[in-house]
C-alpha positions in Angstrom: -14.1 7.2 2.3 -10.3 7.6 2.3 -7.8 4.8 1.9 -4.3 5.7 2.8 -2.2 3.7 0.3 1.2 4.2 1.9 1.8 4.7 5.6 4.3 3.7 8.3 2.0 3.8 11.4 3.7 0.6 12.6 7.0 2.5 13.0 8.2 3.4 16.5 7.5 7.1 15.8 3.8 6.2 16.2 3.9 4.4 19.5 0.4 5.5 20.5 -1.4 3.6 17.8 -4.8 4.0 19.5 -4.5 7.8 19.1 -3.4 7.4 15.5 -6.5 5.3 14.8 -8.7 8.0 16.5 -7.1 10.7 14.3 -7.7 8.5 11.2 -11.4 8.2 12.1 -11.7 12.0 12.8 -10.3 12.7 9.3 -12.4 10.1 7.5 -9.5 7.7 6.8 -11.2 4.3 6.8 -8.2 2.1 5.8 -4.5 2.3 5.6 -1.8 0.2 4.0 1.3 -0.3 6.3 4.5 -0.5 4.2 7.5 -2.2 5.7 11.0 -1.1 4.7 12.9 -4.3 5.9 12.1 -7.7 7.4 11.5 -6.3 10.9 9.2 -3.5 9.9 7.3 -5.8 7.5 6.7 -8.2 10.4 5.5 -5.3 12.5 3.1 -4.2 9.7 1.7 -7.8 9.5 1.2 -7.9 13.3 -0.6 -4.6 13.4 -2.8 -5.6 10.4 -3.8 -8.7 12.3 -4.9 -6.6 15.3 -6.7 -3.8 13.5 -9.2 -4.5 10.6 -8.6 -1.1 9.1 -4.9 -1.9 8.3 -3.4 -3.9 5.5 0.2 -4.9 5.3 2.5 -5.0 2.3 5.7 -7.0 2.3 
């Protein structure tokens, strides 16, 4: 099991989150921490973590 401890999958560069989740699964990444860099991206990280159980948000 792999846990990515620092990612920015909630940034706009990764607009196709369903595809990113699929890629994570293909490579054995079970969980990822979403790291915000300001108030807006932290809120985005929280929203995505609420939607996907494999994501955790840091603020």
